[in-house]
DRENPA-3360 file (N, C-alpha, C; in nm, 2 decimals, always signed):
BEGIN
1 = XXXXXXXX = +0.09/-0.13/-0.07/-0.03/-0.01/-0.03/+0.04/+0.11/+0.03 ~ +0.19/+0.08/+0.06/+0.29/+0.22/-0.03/+0.31/+0.33/-0.15 ~ +0.30/+0.43/-0.10/+0.32/+0.50/-0.30/+0.43/+0.53/-0.28 ~ +0.49/+0.49/-0.44/+0.61/+0.51/-0.49/+0.67/+0.65/-0.52 ~ +0.77/+0.71/-0.54/+0.81/+0.82/-0.67/+0.83/+0.78/-0.83 ~ +0.83/+0.90/-0.85/+0.83/+0.82/-1.02/+0.95/+0.78/-1.05 ~ +0.97/+0.61/-1.07/+1.06/+0.55/-1.17/+1.06/+0.47/-1.03 ~ +1.01/+0.43/-0.91/+0.97/+0.41/-0.79/+0.96/+0.29/-0.81;
9 = XXXXXXXX = +0.99/+0.16/-0.79/+0.90/+0.04/-0.77/+0.91/+0.02/-0.57 ~ +0.78/-0.07/-0.57/+0.81/-0.08/-0.41/+0.81/-0.27/-0.47 ~ +0.95/-0.30/-0.33/+1.01/-0.41/-0.34/+0.95/-0.55/-0.26 ~ +0.99/-0.68/-0.27/+0.89/-0.76/-0.14/+0.84/-0.74/-0.03 ~ +0.93/-0.63/+0.08/+0.87/-0.61/+0.16/+0.83/-0.48/+0.11 ~ +0.78/-0.44/+0.02/+0.69/-0.33/+0.00/+0.83/-0.21/+0.05 ~ +0.93/-0.17/+0.03/+0.99/-0.11/+0.01/+0.99/+0.02/-0.08 ~ +1.04/+0.16/-0.12/+1.05/+0.23/-0.26/+1.19/+0.20/-0.30;
17 = XXXXXXXX = +1.22/+0.09/-0.35/+1.41/+0.10/-0.38/+1.40/+0.05/-0.48 ~ +1.31/-0.02/-0.58/+1.36/-0.14/-0.71/+1.35/+0.03/-0.79 ~ +1.41/+0.04/-0.90/+1.45/+0.16/-0.93/+1.38/+0.10/-1.09 ~ +1.25/+0.18/-1.17/+1.23/+0.08/-1.31/+1.32/+0.12/-1.39 ~ +1.29/+0.05/-1.55/+1.38/+0.11/-1.66/+1.25/+0.15/-1.75 ~ +1.33/+0.28/-1.83/+1.21/+0.31/-1.87/+1.27/+0.23/-2.01 ~ +1.17/+0.15/-2.11/+1.19/+0.17/-2.21/+1.07/+0.17/-2.27 ~ +1.08/+0.07/-2.39/+0.91/+0.10/-2.45/+0.80/+0.01/-2.40;
25 = XXXXXXXX = +0.84/-0.04/-2.32/+0.77/-0.20/-2.23/+0.69/-0.09/-2.11 ~ +0.77/+0.03/-2.07/+0.72/+0.10/-1.94/+0.58/+0.18/-1.99 ~ +0.47/+0.09/-1.91/+0.37/+0.20/-1.95/+0.30/+0.31/-1.82 ~ +0.24/+0.39/-1.87/+0.16/+0.47/-1.73/+0.14/+0.58/-1.74 ~ +0.04/+0.68/-1.67/+0.03/+0.85/-1.70/+0.17/+0.88/-1.70 ~ +0.25/+0.83/-1.61/+0.41/+0.89/-1.60/+0.42/+0.86/-1.77 ~ +0.45/+0.81/-1.82/+0.48/+0.71/-1.95/+0.47/+0.83/-2.12 ~ +0.55/+0.87/-2.18/+0.55/+0.92/-2.27/+0.66/+0.89/-2.41;
33 = XXXXXXXX = +0.55/+0.74/-2.46/+0.60/+0.64/-2.51/+0.67/+0.70/-2.69 ~ +0.84/+0.69/-2.73/+0.86/+0.76/-2.81/+0.93/+0.83/-2.82 ~ +0.99/+0.94/-2.94/+1.05/+1.01/-2.92/+1.03/+1.20/-2.91 ~ +1.12/+1.26/-2.79/+1.06/+1.44/-2.85/+1.15/+1.51/-2.90 ~ +1.13/+1.58/-2.99/+1.19/+1.70/-2.98/+1.17/+1.85/-2.99 ~ +1.24/+1.93/-2.84/+1.20/+2.03/-2.84/+1.32/+2.11/-2.94 ~ +1.20/+2.19/-3.02/+1.31/+2.28/-3.16/+1.26/+2.36/-3.16 ~ +1.17/+2.45/-3.16/+1.12/+2.58/-3.10/+1.02/+2.59/-3.24;
41 = XXXXXXXX = +0.95/+2.47/-3.27/+0.86/+2.46/-3.39/+0.74/+2.50/-3.31 ~ +0.68/+2.40/-3.22/+0.63/+2.42/-3.10/+0.66/+2.44/-2.96 ~ +0.75/+2.45/-2.91/+0.78/+2.44/-2.75/+0.70/+2.46/-2.69 ~ +0.57/+2.50/-2.70/+0.52/+2.55/-2.55/+0.42/+2.39/-2.53 ~ +0.36/+2.34/-2.69/+0.32/+2.24/-2.72/+0.40/+2.09/-2.65 ~ +0.53/+2.09/-2.74/+0.63/+1.97/-2.64/+0.64/+1.97/-2.53 ~ +0.69/+2.14/-2.43/+0.67/+2.13/-2.30/+0.57/+2.07/-2.27 ~ +0.44/+2.11/-2.29/+0.33/+2.04/-2.24/+0.31/+1.93/-2.28;
49 = XXXXXXXX = +0.32/+1.88/-2.36/+0.38/+1.71/-2.36/+0.44/+1.63/-2.27 ~ +0.54/+1.73/-2.18/+0.62/+1.62/-2.08/+0.58/+1.66/-1.96 ~ +0.53/+1.78/-1.96/+0.43/+1.77/-1.79/+0.39/+1.68/-1.80 ~ +0.46/+1.65/-1.59/+0.43/+1.55/-1.52/+0.51/+1.39/-1.59 ~ +0.59/+1.39/-1.67/+0.61/+1.24/-1.73/+0.73/+1.22/-1.67 ~ +0.76/+1.08/-1.61/+0.90/+1.11/-1.52/+0.93/+1.03/-1.62 ~ +0.92/+0.97/-1.71/+0.96/+0.88/-1.83/+0.95/+0.93/-1.97 ~ +1.05/+0.93/-2.05/+1.07/+0.92/-2.20/+1.13/+0.79/-2.29;
57 = XXXXXXXX = +1.02/+0.72/-2.37/+1.11/+0.62/-2.31/+1.22/+0.61/-2.50 ~ +1.20/+0.70/-2.57/+1.32/+0.72/-2.70/+1.35/+0.80/-2.69 ~ +1.36/+0.90/-2.76/+1.53/+0.99/-2.75/+1.41/+1.15/-2.77 ~ +1.52/+1.23/-2.63/+1.50/+1.39/-2.61/+1.59/+1.43/-2.66 ~ +1.49/+1.56/-2.74/+1.66/+1.61/-2.79/+1.57/+1.78/-2.72 ~ +1.62/+1.87/-2.70/+1.68/+1.99/-2.66/+1.72/+2.09/-2.74 ~ +1.67/+2.18/-2.89/+1.77/+2.18/-2.94/+1.70/+2.31/-3.07 ~ +1.77/+2.45/-3.14/+1.68/+2.52/-3.15/+1.57/+2.56/-3.09;
65 = XXXXXXXX = +1.56/+2.58/-2.99/+1.48/+2.68/-2.86/+1.54/+2.85/-2.83 ~ +1.44/+2.82/-2.77/+1.52/+3.03/-2.72/+1.56/+3.02/-2.50 ~ +1.47/+2.86/-2.47/+1.45/+2.84/-2.35/+1.58/+2.88/-2.29 ~ +1.60/+2.97/-2.15/+1.67/+2.98/-2.06/+1.70/+2.88/-1.97 ~ +1.62/+2.76/-1.94/+1.69/+2.65/-1.80/+1.58/+2.54/-1.86 ~ +1.59/+2.44/-1.81/+1.49/+2.36/-1.85/+1.36/+2.32/-1.72 ~ +1.39/+2.38/-1.69/+1.29/+2.39/-1.60/+1.15/+2.32/-1.57 ~ +1.11/+2.35/-1.70/+1.03/+2.22/-1.78/+1.01/+2.07/-1.76;
73 = XXXXXXXX = +1.15/+2.07/-1.74/+1.15/+1.92/-1.71/+1.14/+1.86/-1.60 ~ +1.12/+1.89/-1.49/+1.17/+1.90/-1.34/+1.08/+1.78/-1.27 ~ +1.04/+1.72/-1.41/+0.92/+1.58/-1.35/+1.00/+1.47/-1.40 ~ +1.07/+1.43/-1.53/+1.22/+1.40/-1.53/+1.29/+1.29/-1.48 ~ +1.27/+1.20/-1.40/+1.36/+1.04/-1.42/+1.45/+1.02/-1.54 ~ +1.41/+0.95/-1.61/+1.47/+0.86/-1.70/+1.44/+0.94/-1.83 ~ +1.50/+0.87/-1.91/+1.55/+0.86/-2.12/+1.52/+0.73/-2.12 ~ +1.47/+0.71/-2.19/+1.47/+0.50/-2.24/+1.58/+0.56/-2.33;
81 = XXXXXXXX = +1.64/+0.65/-2.40/+1.73/+0.65/-2.52/+1.86/+0.78/-2.47 ~ +1.84/+0.84/-2.60/+1.94/+0.94/-2.63/+1.91/+1.11/-2.53 ~ +1.98/+1.16/-2.53/+1.90/+1.32/-2.42/+2.06/+1.41/-2.47 ~ +1.94/+1.48/-2.61/+2.05/+1.62/-2.71/+2.05/+1.69/-2.61 ~ +2.13/+1.79/-2.55/+2.04/+1.95/-2.53/+2.15/+2.04/-2.60 ~ +2.12/+2.16/-2.63/+2.23/+2.17/-2.74/+2.23/+2.09/-2.90 ~ +2.35/+2.15/-2.92/+2.35/+2.02/-3.08/+2.19/+2.13/-3.22 ~ +2.27/+1.97/-3.26/+2.15/+2.00/-3.41/+2.05/+1.95/-3.43;
89 = XXXXXXXX = +1.92/+2.04/-3.45/+1.74/+2.01/-3.45/+1.77/+1.85/-3.56 ~ +1.68/+1.81/-3.54/+1.64/+1.59/-3.60/+1.61/+1.68/-3.79 ~ +1.72/+1.57/-3.77/+1.71/+1.64/-3.93/+1.74/+1.72/-4.04 ~ +1.84/+1.77/-3.97/+1.91/+1.94/-3.99/+2.11/+1.89/-4.02 ~ +2.17/+1.95/-4.11/+2.30/+1.90/-4.13/+2.41/+1.97/-4.06 ~ +2.45/+1.99/-4.06/+2.60/+2.10/-4.05/+2.56/+2.20/-4.23 ~ +2.60/+2.35/-4.17/+2.60/+2.44/-4.06/+2.44/+2.45/-4.05 ~ +2.36/+2.43/-4.00/+2.24/+2.46/-3.97/+2.17/+2.45/-3.84;
97 = XXXXXXXX = +2.28/+2.40/-3.75/+2.26/+2.38/-3.61/+2.24/+2.55/-3.52 ~ +2.11/+2.47/-3.50/+2.13/+2.64/-3.39/+2.12/+2.59/-3.19 ~ +2.11/+2.52/-3.18/+2.14/+2.47/-3.06/+2.02/+2.55/-3.01 ~ +2.10/+2.60/-2.85/+2.03/+2.66/-2.71/+2.11/+2.72/-2.72 ~ +2.08/+2.83/-2.78/+2.21/+3.04/-2.76/+2.18/+3.04/-2.61 ~ +2.03/+3.07/-2.55/+1.97/+3.12/-2.47/+1.98/+3.03/-2.35 ~ +1.97/+2.90/-2.37/+2.03/+2.81/-2.24/+2.15/+2.85/-2.16 ~ +2.07/+2.88/-2.02/+2.16/+2.95/-1.94/+2.23/+2.85/-1.81;
105 = XXXXXXXX = +2.10/+2.72/-1.83/+2.08/+2.65/-1.71/+2.01/+2.53/-1.71 ~ +2.11/+2.41/-1.64/+2.03/+2.25/-1.65/+1.90/+2.28/-1.58 ~ +1.90/+2.35/-1.50/+1.78/+2.36/-1.38/+1.63/+2.28/-1.45 ~ +1.64/+2.20/-1.40/+1.52/+2.09/-1.36/+1.53/+1.92/-1.40 ~ +1.66/+1.96/-1.42/+1.71/+1.81/-1.44/+1.76/+1.72/-1.33 ~ +1.69/+1.81/-1.17/+1.73/+1.76/-1.08/+1.64/+1.61/-0.98 ~ +1.64/+1.52/-1.07/+1.54/+1.46/-1.02/+1.65/+1.31/-1.15 ~ +1.67/+1.35/-1.30/+1.70/+1.30/-1.31/+1.81/+1.20/-1.32;
113 = XXXXXXXX = +1.82/+1.07/-1.35/+1.87/+0.93/-1.22/+1.92/+0.86/-1.36 ~ +1.85/+0.86/-1.54/+1.94/+0.72/-1.59/+1.90/+0.78/-1.71 ~ +2.00/+0.76/-1.88/+1.93/+0.81/-2.00/+2.04/+0.68/-2.04 ~ +1.95/+0.60/-2.09/+1.96/+0.46/-2.11/+2.09/+0.47/-2.25 ~ +2.06/+0.57/-2.32/+2.17/+0.57/-2.42/+2.26/+0.71/-2.41 ~ +2.28/+0.80/-2.48/+2.41/+0.89/-2.50/+2.34/+1.04/-2.42 ~ +2.41/+1.14/-2.28/+2.39/+1.24/-2.29/+2.45/+1.37/-2.33 ~ +2.43/+1.42/-2.40/+2.50/+1.50/-2.53/+2.48/+1.63/-2.48;
121 = XXXXXXXX = +2.63/+1.74/-2.42/+2.58/+1.87/-2.45/+2.65/+1.94/-2.50 ~ +2.65/+1.98/-2.59/+2.71/+2.05/-2.69/+2.73/+2.23/-2.61 ~ +2.79/+2.26/-2.75/+2.86/+2.39/-2.79/+2.75/+2.50/-2.80 ~ +2.66/+2.41/-2.87/+2.51/+2.53/-2.87/+2.48/+2.51/-2.83 ~ +2.45/+2.50/-2.69/+2.44/+2.57/-2.55/+2.52/+2.66/-2.44 ~ +2.55/+2.77/-2.48/+2.72/+2.78/-2.46/+2.74/+2.90/-2.33 ~ +2.60/+2.89/-2.25/+2.57/+3.01/-2.15/+2.54/+2.84/-2.00 ~ +2.56/+2.74/-2.01/+2.53/+2.67/-1.95/+2.64/+2.62/-1.88;
129 = XXXXXXXX = +2.68/+2.70/-1.71/+2.80/+2.69/-1.62/+2.82/+2.57/-1.54 ~ +2.76/+2.57/-1.49/+2.65/+2.42/-1.40/+2.62/+2.25/-1.45 ~ +2.68/+2.19/-1.42/+2.68/+2.03/-1.41/+2.62/+2.03/-1.30 ~ +2.53/+2.06/-1.19/+2.51/+2.07/-1.08/+2.40/+2.02/-1.04 ~ +2.28/+2.07/-1.11/+2.15/+1.99/-1.18/+2.18/+1.89/-1.19 ~ +2.27/+1.74/-1.22/+2.27/+1.64/-1.26/+2.31/+1.57/-1.19 ~ +2.29/+1.58/-1.04/+2.41/+1.53/-0.90/+2.28/+1.38/-0.91 ~ +2.22/+1.38/-0.97/+2.07/+1.24/-0.94/+2.18/+1.14/-1.01;
137 = XXXXXXXX = +2.21/+1.19/-1.17/+2.23/+1.13/-1.22/+2.34/+1.00/-1.18 ~ +2.24/+0.89/-1.24/+2.31/+0.76/-1.17/+2.40/+0.67/-1.26 ~ +2.32/+0.69/-1.39/+2.41/+0.57/-1.49/+2.32/+0.67/-1.64 ~ +2.44/+0.65/-1.74/+2.45/+0.66/-1.89/+2.53/+0.58/-1.96 ~ +2.46/+0.57/-2.07/+2.59/+0.47/-2.17/+2.63/+0.60/-2.23 ~ +2.69/+0.70/-2.26/+2.83/+0.81/-2.27/+2.75/+0.93/-2.25 ~ +2.90/+0.99/-2.26/+2.86/+1.10/-2.17/+2.91/+1.22/-2.32 ~ +2.90/+1.29/-2.36/+2.98/+1.33/-2.46/+2.97/+1.51/-2.46;
145 = XXXXXXXX = +3.05/+1.57/-2.43/+3.03/+1.72/-2.37/+3.17/+1.78/-2.53 ~ +3.10/+1.85/-2.54/+3.13/+1.87/-2.72/+3.13/+2.07/-2.75 ~ +3.20/+2.09/-2.80/+3.25/+2.25/-2.76/+3.27/+2.35/-2.70 ~ +3.25/+2.44/-2.73/+3.34/+2.56/-2.60/+3.15/+2.57/-2.56 ~ +3.24/+2.65/-2.37/+3.10/+2.57/-2.32/+3.17/+2.70/-2.25 ~ +3.11/+2.71/-2.07/+3.15/+2.77/-2.00/+3.13/+2.67/-1.83 ~ +3.17/+2.50/-1.89/+3.18/+2.44/-1.75/+3.30/+2.47/-1.69 ~ +3.37/+2.47/-1.62/+3.48/+2.49/-1.57/+3.49/+2.35/-1.48;
153 = XXXXXXXX = +3.47/+2.30/-1.34/+3.41/+2.15/-1.34/+3.39/+2.04/-1.44 ~ +3.37/+1.93/-1.36/+3.25/+1.80/-1.36/+3.14/+1.77/-1.27 ~ +3.21/+1.91/-1.17/+3.07/+1.88/-1.03/+2.93/+1.85/-1.08 ~ +2.91/+1.81/-1.04/+2.73/+1.69/-1.07/+2.76/+1.55/-1.14 ~ +2.82/+1.52/-1.19/+2.82/+1.44/-1.26/+2.90/+1.38/-1.13 ~ +2.91/+1.31/-1.05/+3.01/+1.29/-0.88/+2.86/+1.12/-0.88 ~ +2.80/+1.15/-0.95/+2.70/+1.04/-0.91/+2.69/+0.96/-0.96 ~ +2.73/+0.95/-1.10/+2.74/+0.88/-1.19/+2.79/+0.74/-1.12;
161 = XXXXXXXX = +2.72/+0.58/-1.18/+2.78/+0.45/-1.11/+2.82/+0.38/-1.19 ~ +2.76/+0.45/-1.36/+2.79/+0.34/-1.45/+2.76/+0.42/-1.58 ~ +2.88/+0.42/-1.59/+2.91/+0.50/-1.79/+3.05/+0.43/-1.85 ~ +3.00/+0.39/-2.00/+3.04/+0.30/-2.07/+3.14/+0.41/-2.10 ~ +3.18/+0.52/-2.19/+3.22/+0.65/-2.26/+3.22/+0.77/-2.23 ~ +3.30/+0.82/-2.17/+3.29/+0.97/-2.16/+3.37/+1.06/-2.25 ~ +3.40/+1.15/-2.33/+3.41/+1.19/-2.40/+3.42/+1.39/-2.38 ~ +3.52/+1.46/-2.39/+3.55/+1.62/-2.39/+3.63/+1.62/-2.52;
169 = XXXXXXXX = +3.54/+1.68/-2.56/+3.60/+1.83/-2.71/+3.57/+1.88/-2.73 ~ +3.71/+2.02/-2.71/+3.70/+2.14/-2.70/+3.63/+2.19/-2.53 ~ +3.63/+2.20/-2.44/+3.59/+2.23/-2.36/+3.67/+2.29/-2.25 ~ +3.72/+2.46/-2.36/+3.76/+2.52/-2.32/+3.78/+2.57/-2.17 ~ +3.67/+2.59/-2.14/+3.66/+2.65/-1.99/+3.71/+2.51/-1.88 ~ +3.66/+2.44/-1.88/+3.70/+2.30/-1.82/+3.84/+2.29/-1.71 ~ +3.87/+2.36/-1.65/+3.98/+2.38/-1.56/+4.03/+2.22/-1.48 ~ +3.91/+2.13/-1.46/+3.94/+2.02/-1.34/+3.85/+1.91/-1.40;
177 = XXXX = +3.90/+1.78/-1.39/+3.81/+1.71/-1.42/+3.75/+1.61/-1.26 ~ +3.78/+1.72/-1.17/+3.75/+1.73/-1.09/+3.54/+1.64/-1.05 ~ +3.50/+1.52/-0.99/+3.41/+1.51/-1.00/+3.37/+1.40/-1.08 ~ +3.45/+1.40/-1.15/+3.36/+1.22/-1.16/+3.49/+1.07/-1.13;
% end
């Protein structure tokens, strides 16, 4: 009879400690099946579709918007596929990448615990200066930080327990790898 939070299930003794895995088989009102692209075309509608969702079973891409933060994603616990912040809009090839030039914060991702594919933070979100909102992140297949940004350390990624690959490219403001 105990209620568990998003992404958690009760174990055999009723404790809320079993983490669910967000994939195509995950069902429920907090689950958004498939891929989501917050791309500046219908940003309000895209964010409304994500309201109250703890799980996106496919890929989530936030590119080509003027969002200053990701606060609208505050319920998000898991992304079953890849999660891209900044970067190229879907169907776009270089040099049409517009990214998230207005993004100054990853606030809203405080509950994010798992990304089933890669987490990609690209240069097209140049105002982001800290990864601290990612402190709850425990598992991700790959982390890519590409291009110049203002991130000086990797604090916020210190909760990661499982990473298959970690790539840094052109992180000119990075002064330490402390945090991983």
